[in-house]
Backbone of each chain as ProteinMPNN parsed JSONL, in Angstrom:
{"seq_chain_A": "MASNAAVPFWRAAGMTYITYSNICANLVRNCLKEPYKTEALTREKVHFSIATWKEGKPEKPVIRSDTPEE", "coords_chain_A": {"N_chain_A": [[43.522, -37.564, 107.315], [40.038, -37.651, 106.75], [38.788, -40.543, 106.39], [36.79, -41.994, 107.377], [34.462, -40.34, 107.381], [31.754, -38.468, 108.87], [28.948, -40.384, 108.555], [25.65, -40.455, 107.077], [22.775, -41.25, 109.136], [21.268, -43.319, 108.047], [22.969, -44.686, 106.387], [24.78, -45.62, 108.156], [23.244, -47.495, 109.403], [23.213, -49.464, 107.557], [21.758, -49.027, 105.233], [21.25, -48.326, 101.754], [21.709, -45.432, 99.554], [19.784, -45.396, 97.546], [17.709, -46.994, 98.587], [17.003, -45.398, 100.773], [16.157, -43.068, 99.417], [13.988, -44.06, 97.97], [12.292, -44.843, 100.049], [11.721, -42.337, 101.2], [10.373, -41.158, 99.024], [8.125, -42.815, 98.824], [6.863, -42.298, 101.269], [6.202, -39.601, 100.945], [4.426, -39.82, 98.789], [2.326, -41.176, 99.998], [1.227, -39.22, 101.51], [-0.336, -37.553, 100.015], [-3.047, -35.525, 98.636], [-6.357, -36.6, 97.648], [-7.068, -37.099, 94.462], [-4.489, -37.007, 93.438], [-3.022, -38.763, 94.927], [-3.923, -41.382, 94.266], [-3.257, -41.324, 91.584], [-0.436, -41.136, 91.742], [0.183, -43.517, 93.102], [-0.766, -45.48, 91.307], [0.87, -44.918, 89.181], [3.309, -45.755, 90.16], [3.145, -48.478, 90.351], [4.502, -51.757, 90.255], [5.404, -54.656, 88.357], [6.889, -57.587, 88.117], [8.877, -60.434, 87.152], [11.11, -62.593, 88.699], [13.934, -64.577, 88.333], [16.187, -66.683, 89.859], [19.388, -67.931, 89.024], [20.986, -71.048, 89.112], [23.868, -72.929, 88.887], [23.895, -72.712, 86.074], [21.243, -73.094, 85.396], [17.914, -71.894, 85.302], [15.994, -71.24, 88.226], [12.686, -71.722, 89.656], [10.694, -69.028, 88.6], [9.958, -66.089, 90.502], [7.136, -64.122, 91.027], [6.78, -60.695, 91.363], [4.55, -58.369, 92.41], [2.277, -55.544, 92.306], [-0.258, -55.763, 91.561], [-3.131, -57.688, 92.256], [-2.986, -61.27, 92.332], [-4.331, -63.078, 89.598]], "CA_chain_A": [[42.406, -37.466, 106.36], [38.841, -38.291, 107.312], [38.246, -41.537, 105.478], [35.528, -42.421, 107.97], [33.745, -39.097, 107.669], [30.432, -38.693, 109.464], [28.013, -40.897, 107.559], [24.264, -40.247, 107.491], [22.337, -42.323, 110.032], [20.735, -44.483, 107.342], [24.064, -45.488, 105.863], [25.367, -46.3, 109.314], [22.381, -48.635, 109.717], [23.305, -50.454, 106.494], [20.848, -48.777, 104.119], [21.9, -47.595, 100.663], [21.035, -44.172, 99.237], [18.585, -45.675, 96.738], [16.639, -47.437, 99.498], [16.588, -44.208, 101.517], [15.429, -42.167, 98.537], [12.692, -44.66, 97.646], [11.435, -44.766, 101.23], [11.243, -40.944, 101.304], [9.394, -40.899, 97.969], [6.88, -43.507, 99.166], [6.196, -41.591, 102.362], [5.589, -38.382, 100.402], [3.259, -40.191, 97.979], [1.204, -41.558, 100.837], [0.675, -38.045, 102.176], [-0.921, -36.627, 99.055], [-4.51, -35.439, 98.629], [-6.907, -37.724, 96.911], [-6.843, -37.641, 93.122], [-3.062, -37.099, 93.181], [-2.48, -39.932, 95.613], [-4.168, -42.593, 93.469], [-2.428, -41.187, 90.371], [0.958, -41.456, 92.06], [0.335, -44.929, 93.439], [-0.899, -46.305, 90.099], [2.059, -44.689, 88.362], [4.471, -46.451, 90.702], [2.925, -49.928, 90.496], [5.48, -52.565, 89.518], [5.024, -56.056, 88.149], [7.996, -58.247, 87.426], [9.139, -61.809, 87.524], [12.538, -62.68, 88.928], [14.355, -65.967, 88.414], [17.604, -66.819, 90.203], [20.017, -69.006, 88.264], [21.95, -71.835, 89.888], [24.567, -73.927, 88.067], [23.528, -72.617, 84.668], [19.825, -73.364, 85.124], [17.052, -70.989, 86.072], [15.056, -71.863, 89.153], [11.318, -71.268, 89.402], [10.63, -67.578, 88.743], [9.071, -65.523, 91.516], [6.503, -62.929, 90.473], [6.572, -59.629, 92.354], [3.556, -57.529, 91.746], [1.324, -54.784, 93.111], [-1.626, -56.126, 91.146], [-3.416, -58.971, 92.908], [-2.901, -62.421, 91.419], [-5.651, -63.444, 89.056]], "C_chain_A": [[41.218, -38.224, 106.894], [38.32, -39.302, 106.313], [36.97, -42.11, 106.053], [34.76, -41.183, 108.373], [32.37, -39.426, 108.227], [29.475, -39.165, 108.38], [26.598, -40.599, 108.014], [23.767, -41.464, 108.264], [21.855, -43.542, 109.255], [21.847, -45.338, 106.752], [24.739, -46.249, 106.988], [24.552, -47.525, 109.678], [22.383, -49.658, 108.596], [22.392, -50.221, 105.305], [21.599, -48.047, 103.015], [21.113, -46.33, 100.348], [19.739, -44.423, 98.479], [17.423, -46.108, 97.627], [16.097, -46.238, 100.259], [15.71, -43.321, 100.66], [14.057, -42.73, 98.205], [11.74, -44.639, 98.832], [10.87, -43.356, 101.358], [10.153, -40.691, 100.283], [8.069, -41.575, 98.289], [6.114, -42.788, 100.269], [5.51, -40.339, 101.84], [4.347, -38.74, 99.599], [2.066, -40.549, 98.835], [0.577, -40.385, 101.557], [0.034, -37.076, 101.201], [-2.43, -36.589, 99.199], [-5.058, -36.346, 97.543], [-6.635, -37.878, 95.408], [-5.356, -37.841, 92.842], [-2.48, -38.345, 93.798], [-2.709, -41.191, 94.775], [-3.364, -42.527, 92.179], [-1.014, -41.643, 90.642], [1.119, -42.936, 92.344], [0.165, -45.811, 92.207], [0.328, -46.128, 89.217], [3.227, -45.533, 88.853], [4.264, -47.954, 90.854], [3.981, -50.668, 89.684], [4.979, -53.988, 89.413], [6.194, -56.695, 87.447], [8.195, -59.649, 87.957], [10.65, -61.957, 87.634], [12.915, -64.14, 89.1], [15.838, -65.999, 88.765], [18.154, -68.007, 89.43], [21.007, -69.736, 89.152], [22.524, -72.863, 88.955], [24.054, -73.921, 86.639], [22.073, -72.877, 84.378], [18.967, -72.416, 85.946], [16.184, -71.79, 87.022], [13.679, -71.286, 88.885], [11.23, -69.747, 89.596], [9.61, -67.155, 89.799], [8.454, -64.274, 90.922], [6.29, -61.914, 91.583], [5.617, -58.63, 91.736], [2.742, -56.731, 92.746], [-0.096, -55.124, 92.721], [-1.928, -57.478, 91.752], [-3.372, -60.095, 91.875], [-4.275, -62.752, 90.896], [-5.942, -64.92, 89.289]], "O_chain_A": [[41.367, -39.32, 107.434], [37.491, -38.962, 105.468], [36.149, -42.655, 105.317], [34.442, -40.987, 109.546], [31.882, -40.545, 108.068], [29.217, -38.452, 107.41], [26.352, -40.498, 109.216], [24.267, -42.573, 108.077], [22.002, -44.672, 109.723], [21.706, -46.554, 106.626], [25.209, -47.372, 106.806], [25.095, -48.496, 110.205], [21.634, -50.633, 108.661], [22.251, -51.098, 104.454], [22.484, -47.238, 103.296], [19.985, -46.164, 100.814], [18.726, -43.766, 98.721], [16.293, -45.653, 97.45], [14.884, -46.072, 100.383], [14.652, -42.871, 101.098], [13.073, -41.991, 98.157], [10.536, -44.445, 98.667], [9.675, -43.189, 101.599], [9.127, -40.089, 100.601], [7.006, -40.998, 98.06], [4.889, -42.676, 100.223], [4.382, -40.036, 102.227], [3.326, -38.059, 99.699], [0.925, -40.271, 98.465], [-0.49, -40.525, 102.156], [-0.127, -35.897, 101.518], [-3.032, -37.482, 99.796], [-4.339, -36.796, 96.651], [-5.935, -38.841, 95.095], [-4.989, -38.744, 92.091], [-1.542, -38.929, 93.254], [-1.786, -41.984, 94.592], [-2.844, -43.544, 91.719], [-0.448, -42.433, 89.885], [2.079, -43.554, 91.884], [0.882, -46.802, 92.067], [0.778, -47.078, 88.577], [4.047, -45.981, 88.052], [5.114, -48.637, 91.426], [4.317, -50.266, 88.57], [4.23, -54.466, 90.264], [6.467, -56.378, 86.289], [7.749, -60.0, 89.049], [11.386, -61.498, 86.761], [12.312, -64.86, 89.896], [16.658, -65.413, 88.057], [17.442, -68.986, 89.209], [21.784, -69.105, 89.867], [21.784, -73.595, 88.299], [23.805, -74.976, 86.053], [21.682, -72.884, 83.21], [19.24, -72.163, 87.119], [15.699, -72.87, 86.684], [13.514, -70.457, 87.991], [11.642, -69.233, 90.636], [8.557, -67.771, 89.963], [9.17, -63.441, 90.365], [5.697, -62.224, 92.616], [5.869, -58.109, 90.649], [2.532, -57.161, 93.88], [-1.038, -54.816, 93.452], [-1.056, -58.347, 91.763], [-3.682, -59.893, 90.701], [-5.262, -62.717, 91.63], [-7.004, -65.408, 88.902]]}, "seq_chain_B": "MEPPKTPSSFMSPRPPTPSTIPSKITVNFVLPYASELATKEVDMVIIPATTGQMGVLPGHVPTIAELKPGILSVHEGNDVTKYFLSSGFAFIHANSVADIIAVEAVPVDRIDQNSVQKGLAEFTQKVNSASTDLEKAEAQIGVDVHSALNSALSG", "coords_chain_B": {"N_chain_B": [[49.529, -40.0, 58.063], [46.544, -39.881, 59.957], [46.403, -39.527, 63.546], [44.774, -41.948, 65.727], [41.369, -41.472, 66.819], [40.527, -40.513, 70.114], [38.402, -41.603, 72.856], [37.614, -39.296, 74.237], [37.6, -37.362, 72.296], [35.232, -37.64, 71.007], [33.39, -36.758, 72.737], [31.206, -34.078, 73.62], [32.548, -30.886, 74.234], [33.001, -29.389, 77.512], [30.616, -26.92, 78.34], [31.455, -23.503, 77.765], [32.52, -21.292, 80.397], [30.787, -18.351, 80.865], [32.205, -15.052, 80.373], [31.146, -12.808, 81.588], [28.874, -12.574, 84.32], [25.851, -14.277, 83.854], [22.442, -12.986, 83.577], [20.344, -14.521, 84.422], [19.488, -17.72, 85.895], [19.508, -20.944, 84.373], [17.191, -23.371, 84.757], [16.862, -26.837, 85.124], [14.551, -29.003, 86.017], [13.979, -32.134, 86.944], [12.056, -35.202, 87.123], [11.661, -38.736, 87.707], [9.522, -39.485, 86.099], [8.671, -37.317, 84.675], [9.452, -34.082, 83.241], [9.646, -31.371, 85.106], [10.543, -28.639, 84.945], [12.075, -27.331, 82.158], [14.98, -26.144, 81.022], [14.353, -23.556, 82.018], [14.399, -20.096, 82.43], [15.289, -18.402, 85.25], [15.261, -16.131, 88.112], [16.191, -16.858, 90.67], [16.791, -19.822, 92.608], [15.803, -21.658, 95.456], [17.197, -24.225, 97.122], [16.602, -27.266, 98.951], [19.1, -28.212, 100.519], [21.114, -30.753, 102.178], [22.723, -29.442, 103.905], [21.249, -27.279, 104.591], [18.884, -24.632, 103.635], [19.627, -23.534, 100.448], [20.41, -20.749, 98.581], [20.395, -20.119, 95.154], [21.935, -18.145, 92.88], [22.415, -16.45, 89.695], [25.672, -17.096, 88.456], [26.575, -18.59, 90.542], [28.884, -20.51, 92.496], [30.227, -23.52, 91.119], [28.497, -26.37, 92.185], [27.755, -29.435, 93.852], [24.999, -30.699, 95.305], [23.506, -32.618, 97.832], [20.122, -33.33, 98.308], [17.679, -32.81, 100.882], [14.517, -33.971, 102.236], [12.258, -31.44, 101.479], [11.463, -27.983, 100.725], [11.526, -26.7, 97.442], [12.07, -23.631, 96.039], [11.19, -21.63, 93.316], [12.112, -18.653, 91.99], [10.852, -16.178, 89.999], [10.964, -13.138, 88.807], [8.297, -11.591, 90.282], [7.021, -13.931, 90.899], [6.698, -16.874, 92.814], [7.297, -20.258, 92.774], [6.523, -23.134, 94.535], [7.757, -26.333, 95.382], [7.412, -29.491, 96.981], [10.053, -31.564, 97.685], [11.071, -35.021, 97.655], [13.628, -36.131, 97.935], [16.941, -35.906, 96.62], [19.217, -34.636, 94.149], [21.222, -31.734, 93.404], [22.776, -30.099, 90.8], [24.942, -27.577, 90.184], [26.167, -25.69, 87.659], [29.127, -24.174, 86.164], [28.346, -22.429, 84.178], [26.024, -21.216, 85.039], [23.839, -22.987, 84.962], [21.395, -24.945, 86.379], [20.859, -28.182, 87.428], [18.321, -29.993, 88.71], [17.441, -32.842, 90.37], [14.925, -35.066, 91.377], [13.114, -37.599, 93.181], [10.413, -37.594, 93.825], [8.201, -34.949, 93.513], [6.049, -32.498, 94.617], [3.552, -29.953, 94.221], [3.007, -27.718, 96.938], [0.328, -27.447, 97.706], [-0.832, -29.915, 97.282], [-0.507, -31.57, 99.368], [-1.695, -33.575, 102.004], [-2.907, -32.576, 105.016], [-3.886, -34.108, 107.234], [-2.917, -36.763, 106.817], [-0.25, -36.268, 107.106], [-0.004, -35.48, 109.804], [-0.873, -37.793, 111.07], [1.017, -39.652, 110.131], [3.343, -38.555, 111.229], [2.911, -38.851, 113.997], [2.72, -41.642, 114.11], [5.301, -42.501, 113.223], [6.985, -41.254, 115.101], [6.313, -42.666, 117.312], [7.18, -45.166, 116.479], [9.938, -44.824, 116.365], [10.637, -44.816, 119.018], [9.934, -47.394, 119.752], [11.451, -49.046, 118.189], [13.568, -51.844, 117.418], [15.805, -53.152, 115.955], [18.722, -51.76, 114.286], [18.128, -51.095, 111.648], [15.334, -50.827, 111.631], [15.119, -48.688, 113.316], [16.397, -46.749, 111.809], [14.655, -46.592, 109.603], [12.333, -45.69, 110.864], [13.265, -43.25, 111.775], [13.73, -41.951, 109.371], [11.102, -41.733, 108.539], [10.13, -39.951, 110.487], [11.688, -37.68, 109.9], [10.892, -37.06, 107.246], [8.116, -36.627, 107.561], [8.152, -34.482, 109.384], [9.336, -32.562, 107.812], [7.391, -32.294, 105.835], [5.339, -31.303, 107.389], [6.389, -28.783, 108.231], [6.522, -27.69, 105.745], [3.85, -27.375, 105.126], [3.037, -25.556, 107.049], [4.77, -23.453, 106.759]], "CA_chain_B": [[48.31, -40.669, 58.526], [46.024, -39.189, 61.155], [46.404, -40.337, 64.766], [43.414, -42.425, 65.992], [40.598, -40.609, 67.72], [40.343, -41.054, 71.466], [37.007, -41.436, 73.268], [37.257, -37.946, 74.662], [37.384, -36.458, 71.157], [33.848, -37.779, 70.578], [32.512, -36.117, 73.709], [31.084, -32.632, 73.391], [33.343, -30.254, 75.296], [32.272, -28.718, 78.596], [30.208, -25.592, 77.87], [32.383, -22.51, 78.313], [31.991, -20.414, 81.438], [30.744, -17.016, 80.275], [33.131, -14.151, 81.07], [30.355, -11.971, 82.501], [27.859, -13.398, 84.978], [24.549, -14.125, 83.201], [21.468, -12.326, 84.457], [19.372, -15.481, 84.948], [19.961, -19.096, 85.85], [18.674, -21.852, 83.603], [16.902, -24.488, 85.659], [16.279, -28.058, 84.587], [14.086, -29.72, 87.193], [13.418, -33.366, 86.384], [11.619, -36.301, 87.96], [11.802, -39.939, 86.867], [8.404, -39.686, 85.183], [8.285, -36.077, 83.983], [10.396, -32.986, 83.495], [8.847, -30.268, 85.607], [11.013, -27.395, 84.335], [13.128, -27.675, 81.201], [15.725, -24.941, 80.6], [13.568, -22.361, 82.337], [15.296, -19.043, 82.927], [14.696, -17.781, 86.433], [16.189, -15.261, 88.832], [16.817, -17.521, 91.817], [16.117, -21.006, 93.161], [16.265, -22.006, 96.801], [17.125, -25.68, 97.16], [16.701, -27.793, 100.319], [20.264, -29.09, 100.624], [21.275, -31.359, 103.502], [23.4, -28.455, 104.747], [20.36, -26.143, 104.829], [18.307, -24.034, 102.427], [20.71, -22.876, 99.728], [19.901, -19.895, 97.517], [21.283, -20.18, 93.995], [21.766, -16.998, 92.001], [23.311, -16.594, 88.546], [27.068, -16.916, 88.834], [26.885, -19.365, 91.743], [30.044, -21.375, 92.351], [29.735, -24.864, 90.773], [28.24, -27.133, 93.415], [26.9, -30.625, 93.815], [24.371, -30.706, 96.624], [22.519, -33.66, 98.081], [18.959, -32.632, 98.848], [16.898, -33.527, 101.891], [13.098, -33.677, 101.995], [12.033, -30.036, 101.802], [10.83, -27.168, 99.692], [12.315, -26.056, 96.402], [11.277, -22.505, 95.53], [11.711, -21.06, 92.082], [11.715, -17.249, 91.99], [10.957, -15.563, 88.681], [10.308, -11.829, 88.95], [7.561, -11.605, 91.549], [6.345, -15.209, 91.144], [7.451, -17.918, 93.485], [6.608, -21.551, 92.705], [7.134, -24.002, 95.545], [7.519, -27.767, 95.257], [8.016, -30.256, 98.056], [10.832, -32.664, 97.103], [11.295, -36.074, 98.628], [15.079, -36.172, 98.147], [17.515, -35.849, 95.275], [20.494, -33.938, 94.018], [21.227, -30.524, 92.594], [24.084, -29.828, 90.221], [24.994, -26.196, 89.695], [27.342, -25.648, 86.802], [29.813, -22.885, 86.104], [27.692, -21.507, 83.255], [24.728, -20.836, 85.617], [22.754, -23.923, 84.66], [21.182, -25.775, 87.563], [20.087, -29.39, 87.178], [17.809, -30.48, 89.986], [16.737, -34.1, 90.135], [14.258, -35.554, 92.58], [12.315, -38.779, 92.875], [9.014, -37.177, 93.935], [8.081, -33.521, 93.83], [4.641, -32.125, 94.501], [3.25, -28.603, 94.684], [2.678, -27.827, 98.361], [-1.099, -27.561, 97.97], [-1.347, -31.271, 97.101], [-0.169, -32.381, 100.537], [-2.841, -33.712, 102.884], [-2.495, -32.281, 106.394], [-4.207, -35.186, 108.17], [-1.99, -37.896, 106.671], [1.059, -35.863, 107.627], [-0.042, -35.538, 111.28], [-0.961, -39.205, 111.467], [2.305, -40.272, 109.862], [4.337, -38.062, 112.183], [2.662, -39.505, 115.289], [3.04, -43.065, 113.978], [6.736, -42.752, 113.164], [7.625, -40.87, 116.369], [6.102, -43.786, 118.209], [8.016, -46.275, 116.01], [11.34, -44.575, 116.715], [10.837, -45.233, 120.399], [9.75, -48.82, 119.976], [12.212, -49.844, 117.224], [14.588, -52.675, 118.057], [17.038, -53.238, 115.187], [19.244, -50.517, 113.709], [17.444, -50.794, 110.395], [13.991, -50.324, 111.952], [15.277, -47.345, 113.886], [16.705, -45.842, 110.697], [13.432, -46.375, 108.823], [11.423, -44.837, 111.625], [13.831, -41.9, 111.803], [13.459, -41.353, 108.056], [9.688, -41.354, 108.563], [9.979, -38.737, 111.288], [12.273, -36.546, 109.165], [10.071, -36.692, 106.086], [6.852, -36.026, 107.989], [8.346, -33.141, 109.961], [9.576, -31.629, 106.709], [6.081, -32.055, 105.216], [4.607, -30.453, 108.312], [6.854, -27.393, 108.148], [6.181, -27.173, 104.421], [2.452, -26.961, 105.147], [2.797, -24.388, 107.896], [5.685, -22.354, 106.419]], "C_chain_B": [[47.848, -40.015, 59.815], [46.104, -40.088, 62.385], [44.973, -40.786, 65.068], [42.697, -41.496, 66.967], [40.441, -41.296, 69.075], [38.884, -40.85, 71.883], [36.672, -39.992, 73.635], [37.074, -37.007, 73.481], [35.965, -36.574, 70.632], [32.893, -37.083, 71.535], [32.378, -34.649, 73.382], [31.807, -31.945, 74.545], [32.453, -29.589, 76.334], [31.865, -27.335, 78.106], [31.085, -24.527, 78.508], [31.713, -21.697, 79.411], [31.955, -19.012, 80.873], [31.627, -16.049, 81.066], [32.39, -13.169, 81.962], [29.264, -12.84, 83.084], [26.517, -13.201, 84.285], [23.525, -13.547, 84.161], [20.473, -13.322, 85.031], [20.01, -16.852, 85.003], [18.975, -19.922, 85.063], [18.451, -23.076, 84.462], [16.328, -25.654, 84.88], [15.854, -28.862, 85.792], [13.382, -30.974, 86.689], [13.087, -34.394, 87.445], [11.706, -37.551, 87.099], [10.711, -40.053, 85.814], [8.035, -38.433, 84.409], [9.393, -35.057, 84.149], [9.561, -31.773, 83.854], [9.233, -28.947, 84.951], [12.15, -27.779, 83.4], [13.739, -26.386, 80.669], [14.91, -23.683, 80.818], [14.505, -21.318, 82.917], [14.638, -18.34, 84.088], [15.741, -16.926, 87.129], [16.913, -15.977, 89.948], [16.066, -18.81, 92.129], [16.676, -21.226, 94.558], [16.094, -23.509, 96.92], [17.306, -26.184, 98.591], [17.883, -28.749, 100.46], [20.37, -29.667, 102.03], [21.953, -30.386, 104.451], [22.527, -27.241, 105.005], [19.816, -25.584, 103.531], [19.404, -23.233, 101.729], [20.115, -22.038, 98.615], [20.889, -19.904, 96.372], [20.957, -19.018, 93.08], [22.635, -17.211, 90.779], [24.744, -16.333, 88.986], [27.445, -17.662, 90.093], [28.083, -20.272, 91.465], [29.55, -22.791, 92.021], [29.648, -25.739, 92.007], [27.489, -28.387, 93.085], [26.319, -30.716, 95.212], [23.41, -31.874, 96.716], [21.338, -32.975, 98.745], [18.269, -33.471, 99.898], [15.441, -33.227, 101.62], [12.81, -32.238, 102.406], [11.489, -29.3, 100.597], [11.842, -26.567, 98.733], [11.5, -24.855, 95.957], [11.988, -21.863, 94.35], [11.192, -19.629, 91.994], [11.934, -16.648, 90.623], [10.224, -14.24, 88.758], [9.615, -11.801, 90.291], [6.899, -12.936, 91.824], [7.262, -16.169, 91.842], [6.664, -19.206, 93.329], [7.307, -22.476, 93.666], [6.766, -25.458, 95.277], [8.095, -28.437, 96.486], [8.734, -31.438, 97.416], [11.031, -33.749, 98.119], [12.78, -36.222, 98.922], [15.666, -36.119, 96.747], [18.85, -35.156, 95.294], [20.331, -32.686, 93.194], [22.644, -30.31, 92.099], [24.055, -28.414, 89.678], [26.294, -26.073, 88.929], [27.911, -24.253, 86.696], [29.104, -21.901, 85.181], [26.284, -21.142, 83.714], [23.583, -21.686, 85.107], [22.609, -24.787, 85.898], [20.346, -26.977, 87.17], [19.635, -29.913, 88.518], [17.07, -31.758, 89.684], [16.161, -34.581, 91.457], [13.438, -36.768, 92.181], [10.836, -38.413, 92.865], [9.01, -35.687, 94.227], [6.638, -33.138, 93.616], [4.483, -30.657, 94.878], [2.695, -28.704, 96.097], [1.182, -27.976, 98.606], [-1.661, -28.959, 97.713], [-1.08, -32.156, 98.305], [-1.357, -32.387, 101.485], [-2.414, -33.599, 104.344], [-2.707, -33.456, 107.349], [-3.245, -36.353, 108.057], [-0.64, -37.543, 107.253], [1.073, -35.98, 109.149], [-0.04, -36.982, 111.75], [0.387, -39.89, 111.298], [3.346, -39.849, 110.876], [4.175, -38.761, 113.522], [3.092, -40.962, 115.219], [4.543, -43.307, 113.988], [7.456, -42.319, 114.427], [7.492, -42.019, 117.339], [6.994, -44.968, 117.795], [9.474, -46.074, 116.383], [11.61, -45.066, 118.122], [10.76, -46.737, 120.568], [10.615, -49.664, 119.052], [13.313, -50.629, 117.905], [15.871, -52.718, 117.245], [17.431, -51.863, 114.661], [18.458, -50.099, 112.484], [16.06, -50.218, 110.664], [14.078, -48.905, 112.481], [15.541, -46.346, 112.768], [15.454, -45.547, 109.886], [12.474, -45.46, 109.55], [11.937, -43.405, 111.653], [13.608, -41.193, 110.477], [12.018, -40.874, 108.016], [9.476, -40.061, 109.32], [10.508, -37.533, 110.52], [11.367, -36.098, 108.038], [8.779, -36.024, 106.54], [7.037, -34.674, 108.658], [8.603, -32.135, 108.863], [8.26, -31.294, 106.021], [5.279, -31.094, 106.075], [5.059, -29.01, 108.213], [6.575, -26.81, 106.785], [4.754, -26.65, 104.429], [2.26, -25.687, 105.949], [3.661, -23.205, 107.492], [5.25, -21.539, 105.243]], "O_chain_B": [[48.661, -39.642, 60.661], [45.893, -41.295, 62.275], [44.033, -40.079, 64.704], [43.31, -40.836, 67.807], [40.247, -42.509, 69.154], [38.2, -40.001, 71.312], [35.565, -39.524, 73.37], [36.455, -35.954, 73.632], [35.518, -35.704, 69.885], [31.733, -36.842, 71.202], [33.333, -34.03, 72.913], [31.694, -32.368, 75.696], [31.296, -29.266, 76.063], [32.685, -26.635, 77.511], [31.427, -24.642, 79.685], [30.509, -21.443, 79.371], [32.99, -18.509, 80.436], [31.785, -16.198, 82.277], [32.926, -12.735, 82.982], [28.776, -13.752, 82.417], [26.076, -12.061, 84.137], [23.692, -13.597, 85.38], [19.813, -13.019, 86.025], [20.953, -17.135, 84.264], [17.773, -19.658, 85.068], [19.406, -23.748, 84.854], [15.416, -25.482, 84.071], [16.706, -29.36, 86.527], [12.315, -30.89, 86.08], [13.717, -34.466, 88.5], [11.814, -37.445, 85.878], [10.929, -40.643, 84.756], [7.152, -38.489, 83.552], [10.187, -35.145, 85.085], [8.857, -31.216, 83.012], [8.372, -28.217, 84.46], [13.083, -28.473, 83.803], [13.086, -25.63, 79.951], [14.787, -22.845, 79.924], [15.313, -21.621, 83.796], [13.565, -17.753, 83.946], [16.928, -16.971, 86.804], [18.103, -15.749, 90.168], [14.852, -18.888, 91.939], [17.861, -21.011, 94.812], [14.977, -24.017, 96.83], [18.072, -25.604, 99.36], [17.692, -29.963, 100.515], [19.782, -29.131, 102.969], [21.785, -30.486, 105.666], [23.0, -26.261, 105.581], [20.227, -26.002, 102.448], [20.032, -22.365, 102.335], [19.38, -22.565, 97.78], [22.088, -19.718, 96.581], [19.844, -18.913, 92.565], [23.517, -18.07, 90.804], [24.995, -15.445, 89.8], [28.506, -17.416, 90.666], [28.273, -20.741, 90.343], [28.548, -23.228, 92.588], [30.601, -25.841, 92.78], [26.681, -28.417, 92.156], [27.057, -30.801, 96.193], [22.604, -32.106, 95.816], [21.515, -32.142, 99.634], [18.271, -34.7, 99.822], [15.139, -32.317, 100.848], [13.08, -31.85, 103.543], [11.107, -29.899, 99.592], [12.862, -26.008, 99.137], [10.355, -25.017, 95.536], [13.189, -21.595, 94.376], [9.983, -19.406, 91.931], [13.062, -16.605, 90.131], [8.993, -14.214, 88.773], [10.256, -11.968, 91.328], [6.268, -13.094, 92.869], [8.444, -16.277, 91.518], [5.492, -19.262, 93.704], [8.531, -22.606, 93.636], [5.613, -25.775, 94.983], [9.138, -28.022, 96.991], [8.121, -32.224, 96.694], [11.15, -33.471, 99.313], [13.149, -36.424, 100.079], [14.93, -36.277, 95.773], [19.526, -35.095, 96.32], [19.414, -32.581, 92.38], [23.597, -30.335, 92.878], [23.24, -28.087, 88.816], [27.376, -26.315, 89.463], [27.273, -23.274, 87.082], [29.226, -20.689, 85.355], [25.436, -20.797, 82.891], [22.491, -21.182, 84.847], [23.599, -25.307, 86.411], [19.247, -26.823, 86.638], [20.458, -30.244, 89.372], [16.172, -31.777, 88.842], [16.806, -34.517, 92.503], [13.105, -36.954, 91.011], [10.087, -38.868, 91.999], [9.743, -35.221, 95.099], [6.062, -33.415, 92.564], [5.194, -30.162, 95.752], [1.994, -29.662, 96.423], [0.787, -28.57, 99.609], [-2.858, -29.174, 97.906], [-1.384, -33.349, 98.284], [-1.958, -31.345, 101.747], [-1.653, -34.428, 104.843], [-1.841, -33.771, 108.165], [-2.797, -36.886, 109.072], [0.042, -38.394, 107.825], [2.024, -36.504, 109.729], [0.675, -37.357, 112.679], [0.85, -40.61, 112.183], [4.142, -40.667, 111.337], [5.153, -39.211, 114.12], [3.741, -41.471, 116.133], [5.02, -44.21, 114.676], [8.446, -42.944, 114.806], [8.415, -42.324, 118.094], [7.506, -45.689, 118.652], [10.176, -47.039, 116.686], [12.656, -45.651, 118.403], [11.439, -47.302, 121.425], [10.536, -50.891, 119.11], [13.927, -50.148, 118.858], [16.93, -52.365, 117.762], [16.619, -50.94, 114.593], [18.154, -48.922, 112.291], [15.647, -49.251, 110.024], [13.259, -48.043, 112.163], [14.993, -45.244, 112.763], [15.206, -44.399, 109.517], [11.873, -44.568, 108.952], [11.157, -42.456, 111.568], [13.333, -39.993, 110.442], [11.725, -39.778, 107.537], [8.744, -39.179, 108.872], [9.864, -36.484, 110.485], [11.098, -34.906, 107.882], [8.378, -34.996, 105.995], [6.179, -33.801, 108.524], [8.156, -30.991, 108.945], [8.027, -30.14, 105.661], [4.622, -30.186, 105.566], [4.231, -28.104, 108.122], [6.407, -25.598, 106.645], [4.461, -25.618, 103.825], [1.439, -24.839, 105.599], [3.341, -22.067, 107.835], [5.935, -20.59, 104.862]]}, "name": "protein", "num_of_chains": 2, "seq": "MASNAAVPFWRAAGMTYITYSNICANLVRNCLKEPYKTEALTREKVHFSIATWKEGKPEKPVIRSDTPEEMEPPKTPSSFMSPRPPTPSTIPSKITVNFVLPYASELATKEVDMVIIPATTGQMGVLPGHVPTIAELKPGILSVHEGNDVTKYFLSSGFAFIHANSVADIIAVEAVPVDRIDQNSVQKGLAEFTQKVNSASTDLEKAEAQIGVDVHSALNSALSG"}
């Protein structure tokens, strides 16, 4: 039985499907014509704050954002 | 006393497979931010599966297909609508319903030729100069996507 069936090149390089799919989507968005390109890029902007917890206490949150810091 | 209900008794049963092949397939084409086609009845869809362009007619054998960057064409009578998909999946059910999901899908006339050529040149060059496996994989993805965009524009 082929338990190590031929894997796609990106999985062999350690990438997950989600990462692959998001990279493809970003590349397509960057190749759009003008009004659609800005629409797509604004639609996909993300802004979130992420805090890792250690020993029951949150550490300083890191803000990840596409909007420039004010 | 009635026996307790099991979780599967709360689920709606699988839709029955019709005994005669329906004349049209029902397509649900969805994106994360919009549903492009919702239960639209069409004659045929051609999906860009990783194994090649796959034509889906009513009565197609149930299939789960992973999609590669390419063109999805929806044929209804004499009209053909083409979308370029970035990647996704297609589920074809026994009752001739096709669910196609993609992350990005654009009509082919929204693709900018110059960015595609530039991107293709840039990533071909990156494939040659990449050092780690991951960089090589990313550059290869870039080449694949841009070549698919290129053939979409010229095809």
